[in-house]
C-alpha atoms as an extended CHARMM CRD file, in Angstrom:
* protein
*
       238  EXT
         1         1  MET       CA            -25.7410000000       -9.6490000000       14.9370000000  PROA      1               0.0000000000
         2         2  THR       CA            -25.5860000000      -10.9280000000       11.4180000000  PROA      2               0.0000000000
         3         3  GLN       CA            -21.8210000000      -10.1650000000        9.8720000000  PROA      3               0.0000000000
         4         4  ALA       CA            -21.5800000000       -8.6020000000        6.8380000000  PROA      4               0.0000000000
         5         5  PRO       CA            -20.6690000000      -10.6330000000        3.7690000000  PROA      5               0.0000000000
         6         6  ARG       CA            -16.8520000000       -9.9270000000        2.7550000000  PROA      6               0.0000000000
         7         7  ALA       CA            -16.2760000000       -7.8030000000       -0.2490000000  PROA      7               0.0000000000
         8         8  ASP       CA            -15.7110000000       -9.3820000000       -3.5040000000  PROA      8               0.0000000000
         9         9  ASP       CA            -11.8880000000       -9.9200000000       -3.5170000000  PROA      9               0.0000000000
        10        10  ARG       CA            -12.1490000000      -10.4730000000       -7.4900000000  PROA      10              0.0000000000
        11        11  LEU       CA            -11.3060000000       -6.8180000000       -7.4270000000  PROA      11              0.0000000000
        12        12  ILE       CA             -7.7120000000       -5.5020000000       -6.5170000000  PROA      12              0.0000000000
        13        13  VAL       CA             -7.3050000000       -1.9320000000       -5.9420000000  PROA      13              0.0000000000
        14        14  ALA       CA             -4.1500000000       -0.7120000000       -6.6920000000  PROA      14              0.0000000000
        15        15  MET       CA             -3.0800000000        1.7350000000       -4.1070000000  PROA      15              0.0000000000
        16        16  ASP       CA             -0.7180000000        3.8500000000       -6.4610000000  PROA      16              0.0000000000
        17        17  VAL       CA             -0.6330000000        6.6800000000       -4.1790000000  PROA      17              0.0000000000
        18        18  PRO       CA              2.3760000000        8.3580000000       -2.8530000000  PROA      18              0.0000000000
        19        19  ASN       CA              2.9660000000        7.2570000000        0.6490000000  PROA      19              0.0000000000
        20        20  ALA       CA              1.0760000000        5.2610000000        3.3620000000  PROA      20              0.0000000000
        21        21  LEU       CA             -1.1090000000        7.9630000000        4.6260000000  PROA      21              0.0000000000
        22        22  ASP       CA             -2.4780000000        8.7380000000        1.5140000000  PROA      22              0.0000000000
        23        23  GLY       CA             -2.9050000000        4.8290000000        1.0420000000  PROA      23              0.0000000000
        24        24  LEU       CA             -4.7690000000        4.7580000000        4.7570000000  PROA      24              0.0000000000
        25        25  LYS       CA             -7.0600000000        7.7390000000        3.5550000000  PROA      25              0.0000000000
        26        26  LEU       CA             -7.8700000000        5.8390000000        0.5380000000  PROA      26              0.0000000000
        27        27  ALA       CA             -8.5990000000        2.6720000000        2.3480000000  PROA      27              0.0000000000
        28        28  GLU       CA            -10.9010000000        4.6130000000        4.8710000000  PROA      28              0.0000000000
        29        29  GLN       CA            -12.9260000000        6.1120000000        1.5100000000  PROA      29              0.0000000000
        30        30  LEU       CA            -13.0880000000        2.4770000000        0.1280000000  PROA      30              0.0000000000
        31        31  GLY       CA            -14.4710000000        0.7900000000        3.4490000000  PROA      31              0.0000000000
        32        32  ASP       CA            -15.7690000000       -2.3110000000        3.5340000000  PROA      32              0.0000000000
        33        33  ALA       CA            -16.1820000000       -2.1520000000       -0.0480000000  PROA      33              0.0000000000
        34        34  VAL       CA            -12.9210000000       -3.4100000000       -0.9630000000  PROA      34              0.0000000000
        35        35  SER       CA            -10.8030000000       -6.1340000000        0.6960000000  PROA      35              0.0000000000
        36        36  PHE       CA             -7.9790000000       -6.7250000000       -1.4830000000  PROA      36              0.0000000000
        37        37  TYR       CA             -5.1350000000       -4.0310000000       -2.3000000000  PROA      37              0.0000000000
        38        38  LYS       CA             -1.9130000000       -3.6360000000       -4.3870000000  PROA      38              0.0000000000
        39        39  ILE       CA              0.8320000000       -1.7890000000       -3.1090000000  PROA      39              0.0000000000
        40        40  GLY       CA              3.7660000000       -1.8650000000       -5.3300000000  PROA      40              0.0000000000
        41        41  LEU       CA              7.3220000000       -0.2490000000       -5.8850000000  PROA      41              0.0000000000
        42        42  GLY       CA              6.1760000000        3.3260000000       -6.1530000000  PROA      42              0.0000000000
        43        43  MET       CA              5.3370000000        3.1950000000       -2.5200000000  PROA      43              0.0000000000
        44        44  LEU       CA              8.0980000000        1.3780000000       -1.0500000000  PROA      44              0.0000000000
        45        45  THR       CA              9.6590000000        4.3460000000        0.0760000000  PROA      45              0.0000000000
        46        46  GLY       CA              6.6640000000        5.9130000000        1.5680000000  PROA      46              0.0000000000
        47        47  GLY       CA              5.9120000000        3.3640000000        3.8240000000  PROA      47              0.0000000000
        48        48  GLY       CA              4.6070000000        0.6150000000        1.5910000000  PROA      48              0.0000000000
        49        49  LEU       CA              5.5360000000       -2.3640000000        3.5330000000  PROA      49              0.0000000000
        50        50  ALA       CA              4.3640000000       -0.8270000000        7.2120000000  PROA      50              0.0000000000
        51        51  LEU       CA              0.8250000000        0.0650000000        5.1270000000  PROA      51              0.0000000000
        52        52  ALA       CA              0.6640000000       -3.4000000000        3.7920000000  PROA      52              0.0000000000
        53        53  ASN       CA              1.2660000000       -5.0310000000        7.4400000000  PROA      53              0.0000000000
        54        54  GLU       CA             -1.2430000000       -2.4500000000        9.1010000000  PROA      54              0.0000000000
        55        55  LEU       CA             -3.7780000000       -3.3510000000        6.4870000000  PROA      55              0.0000000000
        56        56  LYS       CA             -3.3110000000       -7.0360000000        6.7340000000  PROA      56              0.0000000000
        57        57  GLN       CA             -3.1100000000       -7.1170000000       10.6670000000  PROA      57              0.0000000000
        58        58  GLU       CA             -5.4220000000       -4.5620000000       11.9430000000  PROA      58              0.0000000000
        59        59  HSD       CA             -8.1470000000       -4.1560000000        9.3520000000  PROA      59              0.0000000000
        60        60  GLY       CA             -7.8330000000       -7.7530000000        7.6310000000  PROA      60              0.0000000000
        61        61  LYS       CA             -7.4990000000       -6.8160000000        4.0200000000  PROA      61              0.0000000000
        62        62  ARG       CA             -5.7220000000       -9.1960000000        1.7670000000  PROA      62              0.0000000000
        63        63  ILE       CA             -2.3780000000       -7.6840000000        0.5420000000  PROA      63              0.0000000000
        64        64  PHE       CA             -0.8730000000       -8.2010000000       -2.9960000000  PROA      64              0.0000000000
        65        65  LEU       CA              2.8640000000       -6.8290000000       -2.8700000000  PROA      65              0.0000000000
        66        66  ASP       CA              3.8210000000       -5.9150000000       -6.6080000000  PROA      66              0.0000000000
        67        67  MET       CA              7.7130000000       -6.2100000000       -6.2040000000  PROA      67              0.0000000000
        68        68  LYS       CA              8.6420000000       -7.6170000000       -9.7250000000  PROA      68              0.0000000000
        69        69  LEU       CA             11.9490000000       -9.3390000000       -7.7370000000  PROA      69              0.0000000000
        70        70  PHE       CA             14.5640000000      -10.0220000000      -10.2730000000  PROA      70              0.0000000000
        71        71  ASP       CA             17.9500000000      -10.9670000000       -9.5490000000  PROA      71              0.0000000000
        72        72  ILE       CA             20.3460000000      -13.8850000000       -9.0000000000  PROA      72              0.0000000000
        73        73  GLY       CA             18.5790000000      -16.9520000000       -7.6150000000  PROA      73              0.0000000000
        74        74  ALA       CA             20.0500000000      -16.6860000000       -4.1360000000  PROA      74              0.0000000000
        75        75  THR       CA             19.0410000000      -12.6610000000       -3.5920000000  PROA      75              0.0000000000
        76        76  VAL       CA             15.6100000000      -13.6880000000       -4.8660000000  PROA      76              0.0000000000
        77        77  GLU       CA             15.3560000000      -16.7710000000       -2.3290000000  PROA      77              0.0000000000
        78        78  SER       CA             16.2970000000      -14.5910000000        0.5380000000  PROA      78              0.0000000000
        79        79  ALA       CA             14.3380000000      -11.1630000000       -0.3520000000  PROA      79              0.0000000000
        80        80  VAL       CA             10.9370000000      -13.5750000000       -0.3900000000  PROA      80              0.0000000000
        81        81  ARG       CA             11.8900000000      -15.3250000000        2.9340000000  PROA      81              0.0000000000
        82        82  GLY       CA             12.1620000000      -11.7390000000        4.3960000000  PROA      82              0.0000000000
        83        83  LEU       CA              8.8930000000      -10.8490000000        2.7450000000  PROA      83              0.0000000000
        84        84  ALA       CA              7.3110000000      -13.8420000000        3.5780000000  PROA      84              0.0000000000
        85        85  GLN       CA              7.4140000000      -13.3530000000        7.3900000000  PROA      85              0.0000000000
        86        86  PHE       CA              4.9040000000      -10.4910000000        6.9900000000  PROA      86              0.0000000000
        87        87  ASP       CA              1.7370000000      -12.8450000000        6.2530000000  PROA      87              0.0000000000
        88        88  LEU       CA              1.1160000000      -11.2040000000        2.6150000000  PROA      88              0.0000000000
        89        89  ASP       CA             -0.9640000000      -13.1060000000        0.1640000000  PROA      89              0.0000000000
        90        90  PHE       CA              0.2270000000      -12.3450000000       -3.3900000000  PROA      90              0.0000000000
        91        91  LEU       CA              3.9020000000      -11.4320000000       -4.3260000000  PROA      91              0.0000000000
        92        92  THR       CA              5.5560000000      -10.8100000000       -7.8380000000  PROA      92              0.0000000000
        93        93  VAL       CA              8.6750000000      -11.8220000000       -9.1140000000  PROA      93              0.0000000000
        94        94  HSD       CA              9.8540000000      -11.9070000000      -13.1050000000  PROA      94              0.0000000000
        95        95  GLY       CA              8.7520000000      -14.8250000000      -14.8800000000  PROA      95              0.0000000000
        96        96  ASP       CA             12.0880000000      -16.4700000000      -15.7110000000  PROA      96              0.0000000000
        97        97  PRO       CA             12.1030000000      -19.9760000000      -14.6110000000  PROA      97              0.0000000000
        98        98  TYR       CA             15.2110000000      -19.5580000000      -12.2830000000  PROA      98              0.0000000000
        99        99  VAL       CA             13.5880000000      -16.5570000000      -10.5210000000  PROA      99              0.0000000000
       100       100  VAL       CA             10.1650000000      -18.3080000000       -9.7760000000  PROA      100             0.0000000000
       101       101  ARG       CA             12.1620000000      -21.5050000000       -8.5940000000  PROA      101             0.0000000000
       102       102  ALA       CA             14.2860000000      -19.2840000000       -6.1010000000  PROA      102             0.0000000000
       103       103  ALA       CA             11.0200000000      -17.4400000000       -4.8640000000  PROA      103             0.0000000000
       104       104  LYS       CA              9.2350000000      -20.5770000000       -4.2360000000  PROA      104             0.0000000000
       105       105  GLU       CA             12.0550000000      -21.9230000000       -2.1060000000  PROA      105             0.0000000000
       106       106  GLY       CA             11.8200000000      -18.4690000000       -0.1440000000  PROA      106             0.0000000000
       107       107  ALA       CA              8.2370000000      -18.7770000000        0.2590000000  PROA      107             0.0000000000
       108       108  ALA       CA              8.4900000000      -22.2830000000        1.4330000000  PROA      108             0.0000000000
       109       109  GLY       CA              6.1870000000      -22.9990000000        4.3520000000  PROA      109             0.0000000000
       110       110  LYS       CA              4.1000000000      -19.5300000000        4.3450000000  PROA      110             0.0000000000
       111       111  GLU       CA              0.4890000000      -19.2180000000        2.3000000000  PROA      111             0.0000000000
       112       112  MET       CA              1.8770000000      -16.5550000000        0.3290000000  PROA      112             0.0000000000
       113       113  LYS       CA              1.2970000000      -16.9830000000       -3.6480000000  PROA      113             0.0000000000
       114       114  ILE       CA              4.2150000000      -16.3440000000       -5.7320000000  PROA      114             0.0000000000
       115       115  LEU       CA              3.1340000000      -14.6820000000       -9.1810000000  PROA      115             0.0000000000
       116       116  ALA       CA              5.1490000000      -14.4830000000      -12.4110000000  PROA      116             0.0000000000
       117       117  VAL       CA              5.1220000000      -11.2190000000      -14.6690000000  PROA      117             0.0000000000
       118       118  THR       CA              4.9420000000      -12.2960000000      -18.1620000000  PROA      118             0.0000000000
       119       119  ILE       CA              5.3200000000       -9.0050000000      -20.1270000000  PROA      119             0.0000000000
       120       120  LEU       CA              4.3140000000       -5.7540000000      -18.5650000000  PROA      120             0.0000000000
       121       121  THR       CA              0.8990000000       -4.5410000000      -19.7860000000  PROA      121             0.0000000000
       122       122  SER       CA              2.3590000000       -1.1630000000      -20.6030000000  PROA      122             0.0000000000
       123       123  LEU       CA              4.4430000000       -2.7750000000      -23.2720000000  PROA      123             0.0000000000
       124       124  ASP       CA              4.0570000000       -3.2030000000      -27.0150000000  PROA      124             0.0000000000
       125       125  ARG       CA              6.1320000000       -4.8350000000      -29.8740000000  PROA      125             0.0000000000
       126       126  GLN       CA              7.9540000000       -1.6660000000      -30.2360000000  PROA      126             0.0000000000
       127       127  ASP       CA              8.9450000000       -1.5170000000      -26.5220000000  PROA      127             0.0000000000
       128       128  LEU       CA             10.2230000000       -5.1350000000      -26.9050000000  PROA      128             0.0000000000
       129       129  ASP       CA             12.2880000000       -4.3430000000      -29.7280000000  PROA      129             0.0000000000
       130       130  GLY       CA             13.8790000000       -1.7710000000      -28.0040000000  PROA      130             0.0000000000
       131       131  ALA       CA             14.5530000000       -4.0880000000      -24.9140000000  PROA      131             0.0000000000
       132       132  LEU       CA             16.1850000000       -6.6870000000      -27.5980000000  PROA      132             0.0000000000
       133       133  ILE       CA             13.4380000000       -8.7970000000      -26.6390000000  PROA      133             0.0000000000
       134       134  LYS       CA             13.3820000000      -11.8470000000      -29.2700000000  PROA      134             0.0000000000
       135       135  PRO       CA             11.0340000000      -11.4960000000      -32.1290000000  PROA      135             0.0000000000
       136       136  GLY       CA              7.3340000000      -12.6610000000      -32.2320000000  PROA      136             0.0000000000
       137       137  ALA       CA              4.1860000000      -11.4290000000      -31.5950000000  PROA      137             0.0000000000
       138       138  VAL       CA              3.6550000000       -9.9670000000      -27.8000000000  PROA      138             0.0000000000
       139       139  GLN       CA              0.9430000000      -12.2360000000      -27.1910000000  PROA      139             0.0000000000
       140       140  ASP       CA              2.7430000000      -15.5780000000      -28.1740000000  PROA      140             0.0000000000
       141       141  LEU       CA              5.9160000000      -14.5390000000      -25.7910000000  PROA      141             0.0000000000
       142       142  VAL       CA              3.1750000000      -13.8640000000      -23.1060000000  PROA      142             0.0000000000
       143       143  LEU       CA              2.0540000000      -17.4340000000      -23.4780000000  PROA      143             0.0000000000
       144       144  GLU       CA              5.6670000000      -19.0890000000      -23.6570000000  PROA      144             0.0000000000
       145       145  ARG       CA              6.6540000000      -16.8300000000      -20.2680000000  PROA      145             0.0000000000
       146       146  ALA       CA              3.5020000000      -17.8920000000      -18.9520000000  PROA      146             0.0000000000
       147       147  GLY       CA              4.0410000000      -21.7860000000      -19.5740000000  PROA      147             0.0000000000
       148       148  ASN       CA              7.4890000000      -21.5730000000      -18.3830000000  PROA      148             0.0000000000
       149       149  ALA       CA              6.9830000000      -19.7950000000      -15.2150000000  PROA      149             0.0000000000
       150       150  LEU       CA              4.0100000000      -22.1820000000      -14.4500000000  PROA      150             0.0000000000
       151       151  ALA       CA              5.6270000000      -25.2320000000      -15.0980000000  PROA      151             0.0000000000
       152       152  ALA       CA              8.5090000000      -23.8480000000      -12.7610000000  PROA      152             0.0000000000
       153       153  GLY       CA              6.5510000000      -23.9060000000      -10.0610000000  PROA      153             0.0000000000
       154       154  ALA       CA              4.8140000000      -20.4580000000       -9.8980000000  PROA      154             0.0000000000
       155       155  ASP       CA              1.5430000000      -20.1210000000       -8.1950000000  PROA      155             0.0000000000
       156       156  GLY       CA              0.0970000000      -17.9630000000      -11.1080000000  PROA      156             0.0000000000
       157       157  VAL       CA              0.7930000000      -15.3710000000      -13.5800000000  PROA      157             0.0000000000
       158       158  ILE       CA             -0.0080000000      -11.7600000000      -14.2380000000  PROA      158             0.0000000000
       159       159  ALA       CA             -1.0160000000      -10.7950000000      -17.8070000000  PROA      159             0.0000000000
       160       160  SER       CA             -2.9730000000       -8.4170000000      -19.3710000000  PROA      160             0.0000000000
       161       161  PRO       CA             -6.9810000000       -9.5750000000      -20.2120000000  PROA      161             0.0000000000
       162       162  GLN       CA             -6.0460000000       -9.9530000000      -23.7910000000  PROA      162             0.0000000000
       163       163  GLU       CA             -3.9270000000      -13.1510000000      -22.8870000000  PROA      163             0.0000000000
       164       164  ALA       CA             -5.9660000000      -14.2820000000      -19.7700000000  PROA      164             0.0000000000
       165       165  ALA       CA             -8.4240000000      -17.1370000000      -22.0490000000  PROA      165             0.0000000000
       166       166  LEU       CA             -5.1420000000      -18.4710000000      -24.0590000000  PROA      166             0.0000000000
       167       167  ILE       CA             -3.2060000000      -18.4800000000      -20.4230000000  PROA      167             0.0000000000
       168       168  ARG       CA             -6.1690000000      -20.2200000000      -19.0580000000  PROA      168             0.0000000000
       169       169  ALA       CA             -6.4090000000      -22.8750000000      -21.7870000000  PROA      169             0.0000000000
       170       170  LEU       CA             -2.5950000000      -23.9120000000      -20.9990000000  PROA      170             0.0000000000
       171       171  PRO       CA             -2.0150000000      -27.3960000000      -19.6450000000  PROA      171             0.0000000000
       172       172  GLU       CA              0.0910000000      -25.6290000000      -17.3230000000  PROA      172             0.0000000000
       173       173  ALA       CA             -2.3780000000      -23.2180000000      -15.7200000000  PROA      173             0.0000000000
       174       174  GLU       CA             -4.8970000000      -25.8990000000      -14.3590000000  PROA      174             0.0000000000
       175       175  GLY       CA             -5.3470000000      -24.9550000000      -10.9790000000  PROA      175             0.0000000000
       176       176  LYS       CA             -3.2470000000      -21.6620000000      -11.0250000000  PROA      176             0.0000000000
       177       177  LEU       CA             -4.1320000000      -17.5420000000      -10.7370000000  PROA      177             0.0000000000
       178       178  ILE       CA             -4.2090000000      -15.1200000000      -13.3310000000  PROA      178             0.0000000000
       179       179  VAL       CA             -4.3120000000      -11.7540000000      -12.1420000000  PROA      179             0.0000000000
       180       180  THR       CA             -4.8490000000       -8.8900000000      -14.5910000000  PROA      180             0.0000000000
       181       181  PRO       CA             -3.7100000000       -5.5090000000      -14.6350000000  PROA      181             0.0000000000
       182       182  GLY       CA             -4.5520000000       -2.9250000000      -17.6470000000  PROA      182             0.0000000000
       183       183  VAL       CA             -8.2600000000       -3.3520000000      -16.2970000000  PROA      183             0.0000000000
       184       184  ARG       CA            -10.6330000000       -0.0420000000      -17.3190000000  PROA      184             0.0000000000
       185       185  PRO       CA            -14.3440000000        0.3520000000      -17.1580000000  PROA      185             0.0000000000
       186       186  ALA       CA            -15.8940000000        1.2970000000      -20.0600000000  PROA      186             0.0000000000
       187       187  GLY       CA            -15.0240000000        4.7980000000      -20.8730000000  PROA      187             0.0000000000
       188       188  ALA       CA            -12.0810000000        5.1010000000      -18.5390000000  PROA      188             0.0000000000
       189       189  ASP       CA             -8.6580000000        7.1980000000      -19.6140000000  PROA      189             0.0000000000
       190       190  LEU       CA             -6.1170000000        4.4290000000      -20.8160000000  PROA      190             0.0000000000
       191       191  GLY       CA             -3.2890000000        5.8130000000      -18.8040000000  PROA      191             0.0000000000
       192       192  ASP       CA             -0.1040000000        4.3790000000      -19.7290000000  PROA      192             0.0000000000
       193       193  GLN       CA             -1.6210000000        0.8320000000      -20.4110000000  PROA      193             0.0000000000
       194       194  LYS       CA             -1.8300000000       -0.6210000000      -23.9570000000  PROA      194             0.0000000000
       195       195  ARG       CA             -3.4030000000       -4.0370000000      -23.6150000000  PROA      195             0.0000000000
       196       196  VAL       CA             -6.6600000000       -3.2580000000      -21.7440000000  PROA      196             0.0000000000
       197       197  ALA       CA            -10.1910000000       -4.8630000000      -21.3020000000  PROA      197             0.0000000000
       198       198  THR       CA            -13.2230000000       -4.1370000000      -19.0970000000  PROA      198             0.0000000000
       199       199  PRO       CA            -13.3920000000       -5.7780000000      -15.8310000000  PROA      199             0.0000000000
       200       200  ALA       CA            -16.1400000000       -8.0860000000      -16.9430000000  PROA      200             0.0000000000
       201       201  SER       CA            -14.7560000000       -9.3590000000      -19.8540000000  PROA      201             0.0000000000
       202       202  ALA       CA            -11.2550000000       -9.7610000000      -17.9420000000  PROA      202             0.0000000000
       203       203  ILE       CA            -12.8570000000      -12.2520000000      -16.0390000000  PROA      203             0.0000000000
       204       204  ALA       CA            -14.9870000000      -13.5390000000      -18.2040000000  PROA      204             0.0000000000
       205       205  ASP       CA            -12.0350000000      -14.7780000000      -20.3260000000  PROA      205             0.0000000000
       206       206  GLY       CA            -10.6300000000      -16.4760000000      -17.4590000000  PROA      206             0.0000000000
       207       207  ALA       CA             -8.9030000000      -13.9890000000      -14.9620000000  PROA      207             0.0000000000
       208       208  ASP       CA             -9.2980000000      -14.6560000000      -11.1610000000  PROA      208             0.0000000000
       209       209  HSD       CA             -8.5450000000      -11.1610000000       -9.9040000000  PROA      209             0.0000000000
       210       210  ILE       CA             -8.4220000000       -7.7930000000      -11.7410000000  PROA      210             0.0000000000
       211       211  VAL       CA             -6.1870000000       -4.8220000000      -10.6570000000  PROA      211             0.0000000000
       212       212  VAL       CA             -7.7970000000       -1.3620000000      -10.7410000000  PROA      212             0.0000000000
       213       213  GLY       CA             -6.1450000000        1.6610000000       -9.6480000000  PROA      213             0.0000000000
       214       214  ARG       CA             -6.4300000000        5.4490000000      -11.2890000000  PROA      214             0.0000000000
       215       215  PRO       CA            -10.1570000000        4.7850000000      -12.4220000000  PROA      215             0.0000000000
       216       216  ILE       CA            -10.7810000000        4.3410000000       -8.5970000000  PROA      216             0.0000000000
       217       217  TRP       CA             -8.4090000000        6.1870000000       -6.6480000000  PROA      217             0.0000000000
       218       218  LYS       CA             -8.6650000000        9.4050000000       -9.1090000000  PROA      218             0.0000000000
       219       219  ALA       CA            -12.3930000000        9.4300000000       -9.1130000000  PROA      219             0.0000000000
       220       220  ASP       CA            -14.3510000000       12.0230000000       -7.2730000000  PROA      220             0.0000000000
       221       221  SER       CA            -15.8430000000        9.2020000000       -4.9720000000  PROA      221             0.0000000000
       222       222  PRO       CA            -13.7200000000        6.0600000000       -4.9100000000  PROA      222             0.0000000000
       223       223  ARG       CA            -16.0160000000        4.1680000000       -3.1760000000  PROA      223             0.0000000000
       224       224  ALA       CA            -18.6600000000        5.1140000000       -5.5530000000  PROA      224             0.0000000000
       225       225  ALA       CA            -15.9360000000        3.7480000000       -8.4960000000  PROA      225             0.0000000000
       226       226  ALA       CA            -15.3850000000        0.7490000000       -6.8340000000  PROA      226             0.0000000000
       227       227  GLU       CA            -18.8500000000       -0.1970000000       -6.3070000000  PROA      227             0.0000000000
       228       228  ALA       CA            -19.8800000000        0.0840000000      -10.0780000000  PROA      228             0.0000000000
       229       229  ILE       CA            -16.9450000000       -2.1970000000      -10.9050000000  PROA      229             0.0000000000
       230       230  LEU       CA            -18.1020000000       -4.5530000000       -8.1770000000  PROA      230             0.0000000000
       231       231  ALA       CA            -21.5380000000       -4.2090000000       -9.3900000000  PROA      231             0.0000000000
       232       232  GLU       CA            -20.3240000000       -5.2390000000      -13.0840000000  PROA      232             0.0000000000
       233       233  LEU       CA            -18.4430000000       -8.2310000000      -11.6400000000  PROA      233             0.0000000000
       234       234  ALA       CA            -21.6680000000       -9.0930000000       -9.8590000000  PROA      234             0.0000000000
       235       235  SER       CA            -23.5710000000       -9.2090000000      -12.9840000000  PROA      235             0.0000000000
       236       236  LEU       CA            -21.5200000000      -11.9620000000      -14.3170000000  PROA      236             0.0000000000
       237       237  ARG       CA            -22.9710000000      -14.4480000000      -11.1480000000  PROA      237             0.0000000000
       238       238  GLU       CA            -26.6760000000      -13.4970000000      -12.1630000000  PROA      238             0.0000000000
């Protein structure tokens, strides 16, 4: 019997649903069309870690745990060491160099990749002003944070599709991962995202993985929505 080919793991589906039961239902609807899932803070108290472990160990899925850890170095190192025991694939931390270095210490000896958050894709310059972030264009700040995080040892970065090509061109980005949230199929509602692109353009601009949530799990047929995105990505290889 011929084994079915593994789903295109360039697509990561964000499980931004209330709890693990809803997450399992979504995974069942998507079936073998999707092989990579993101589980974030929103589901942490709804069984998120248990769901991550079940999808990884029992269903063979890849898991991106989006915790965006930020604390003193010793605490970050300890938290990452604990999470690394779950044999997950990606974990996010804030891109401050000391945070990245601590996270890499915590993940030592494990396959889990540490991805650094640059600037959230829901933020614009006005938001950064309110947070007292130094002046400068958002794009320039993303590039600076990305370069610093990669130089500190991050395995990759999280950045909007609009910065993917510029980050890919950084010397520090050679051999590193770029994962892009803020991806919306043409015609989809932007929701709370402000720096967006279509799936194909994000990959063409240098992203290794795209993260898509609401346009899939809110669709009448989540599997059909995911398959449409996968077809768009497949067209890049033709």
